[in-house]
C-alpha positions in Angstrom: -4.9 72.8 103.5 -6.6 74.8 100.8 -3.7 75.5 98.5 -2.0 72.0 98.5 -1.7 70.1 95.3 -3.1 66.9 96.8 -6.6 68.4 97.1 -6.9 70.0 93.7 -9.8 68.8 91.5 -7.3 67.9 88.7 -5.3 65.5 90.9 -8.5 63.8 92.2 -9.8 63.3 88.7 -6.5 61.8 87.5 -6.0 59.4 90.5 -9.5 57.9 90.9 -12.4 57.2 88.5 -14.8 56.4 91.2 -16.5 53.3 92.5 -18.6 52.6 89.4 -15.8 52.6 86.8 -15.3 48.8 87.0 -19.0 48.1 86.8 -19.3 50.4 83.7 -16.5 48.7 81.9 -17.8 45.2 82.5 -21.3 46.3 81.5 -20.1 47.8 78.2 -18.1 44.6 77.6 -21.1 42.4 78.2 -23.3 44.6 76.0 -20.8 44.4 73.1 -20.6 40.6 73.4 -24.3 40.2 73.3 -24.6 42.6 70.4 -22.1 40.5 68.4 -23.9 37.3 69.3 -27.4 38.7 68.4 -26.6 37.9 64.7 -25.1 34.5 63.7 -21.4 34.7 63.3 -19.9 34.6 59.7 -16.4 34.0 58.4 -14.7 35.9 55.7 -12.7 34.0 53.1 -9.9 35.4 51.0 -10.5 34.9 47.3 -8.1 34.7 44.3 -8.9 35.8 40.8 -7.7 32.9 38.6 -6.9 33.4 35.0 -6.2 30.1 33.1 -5.0 29.7 29.6 -5.9 26.3 28.2 -6.4 24.4 25.0 -9.9 23.4 23.9 -9.1 19.7 24.3 -8.4 20.1 28.1 -11.1 22.6 29.0 -13.2 19.9 30.7 -10.4 18.9 32.9 -9.8 22.5 33.9 -13.4 22.8 34.9 -13.2 19.6 37.0 -10.1 20.8 38.9 -11.8 24.2 39.5 -14.9 22.5 40.8 -12.9 20.2 43.1 -11.1 23.2 44.7 -14.3 25.2 45.1 -13.8 27.7 42.2 -16.5 29.5 40.3 -16.1 30.3 36.7 -16.8 33.9 35.8 -16.3 33.9 32.0 -14.6 32.0 29.2 -13.3 33.7 26.1 -11.2 32.7 23.1 -7.7 34.3 23.1 -7.5 37.0 20.5 -5.9 35.6 17.3 -6.3 32.0 18.3 -8.9 29.4 17.6 -8.0 26.7 20.2 -6.7 28.6 23.2 -9.3 29.7 25.8 -8.9 32.2 28.7 -11.0 31.1 31.7 -11.5 33.6 34.5 -12.7 32.3 37.8 -12.6 33.0 41.5 -11.0 30.5 43.9 -10.9 30.5 47.7 -7.3 30.9 49.0 -7.9 28.2 51.6 -8.6 25.7 48.9 -6.0 26.8 46.4 -3.0 25.0 47.9 -1.8 22.5 45.3 -4.1 24.0 42.6 -1.5 25.0 40.1 0.3 21.7 40.4 -2.9 19.7 40.0 -4.2 21.6 37.0 -0.8 21.2 35.2 -0.8 17.5 36.1 -4.4 16.9 35.0 -3.9 18.8 31.7 -0.4 17.5 31.0 0.9 21.1 31.0 -1.6 22.4 28.5 -3.2 24.8 31.0 -1.4 27.5 33.0 -3.1 29.3 35.9 -2.3 32.7 37.3 -3.6 33.5 40.8 -4.0 37.0 42.1 -5.6 38.1 45.4 -8.9 39.9 44.6 -11.2 40.3 47.5 -12.7 39.0 50.8 -16.1 37.2 50.6 -18.5 36.3 53.4 -18.9 32.5 53.8 -22.7 32.1 53.7 -23.0 29.4 56.4 -22.9 29.7 60.2 -20.0 27.6 61.6 -22.0 26.7 64.7 -25.3 25.9 63.1 -27.1 22.7 64.1 -30.6 21.6 62.9 -33.4 22.5 65.4 -36.7 22.3 63.7 -38.4 19.2 62.5 -38.1 20.2 58.9 -34.3 20.8 59.3 -33.9 17.4 61.0 -35.7 15.7 58.2 -33.7 17.5 55.5 -30.2 17.4 57.0 -30.4 14.5 59.5 -29.6 14.7 63.2 -25.9 15.3 62.8 -26.2 17.6 59.7 -23.2 15.9 58.3 -23.5 17.7 54.9 -20.5 19.9 54.2 -20.6 23.2 56.1 -17.9 25.2 54.5 -17.6 27.7 57.4 -17.1 24.8 59.9 -14.6 23.2 57.6 -12.5 26.4 57.4 -12.8 27.0 61.2 -11.7 23.4 62.0 -8.8 23.6 59.6 -7.5 26.7 61.3 -8.0 25.3 64.8 -6.1 22.1 63.8 -3.2 24.2 62.4 -3.0 26.2 65.6 -3.2 23.2 67.9 -6.6 24.1 69.3 -9.4 21.7 70.2 -11.6 20.6 67.3 -15.1 19.2 68.1 -15.1 16.2 65.8 -15.6 12.5 66.5 -12.7 10.4 65.3 -14.8 7.2 65.1 -18.4 7.5 64.1 -19.6 4.0 63.7 -17.5 1.9 66.0 -18.2 -1.7 66.9 -17.2 -3.4 70.1 -13.6 -4.6 69.8 -13.3 -8.3 70.0 -10.1 -9.9 71.3 -9.1 -13.3 70.0 -9.1 -16.1 72.5 -6.1 -18.5 72.5 
């Protein structure tokens, strides 16, 4: 029947995409996956801008707490009209900032007060899946490359928090257990 709505080109186009549509979608999906894996993956870390007002006598302790939490000092200036109060501006990763305010107040006996404000996202420079391959890398980092990989540390922290599998050994240098004889 020539005039029936079942045979119109519009209804054929709406009802069936043809036999190649599934192959096309899977091919595009695979191409996108390979394109993402062509470059090593990188993580983005949220960063705070940290402004700390501290007396000159506790400035060294402020720097040690900042260093322990992975902070980078941007500048340090005297507060206008003061000769002993410094204003330290730094960036601090959000993931390592938990307990920062409490620790800095504790270490400085309340003489330093931080203010944290979200500032930007920063690319973590390491590949979380990197393992040493070349002879030079094996000599420099060792077989396990157990130096701190910040990207892997962030990734494993999130995986643990979400209850996902973490590829870490619980016991690294175990010895055979000995049972005591009676």
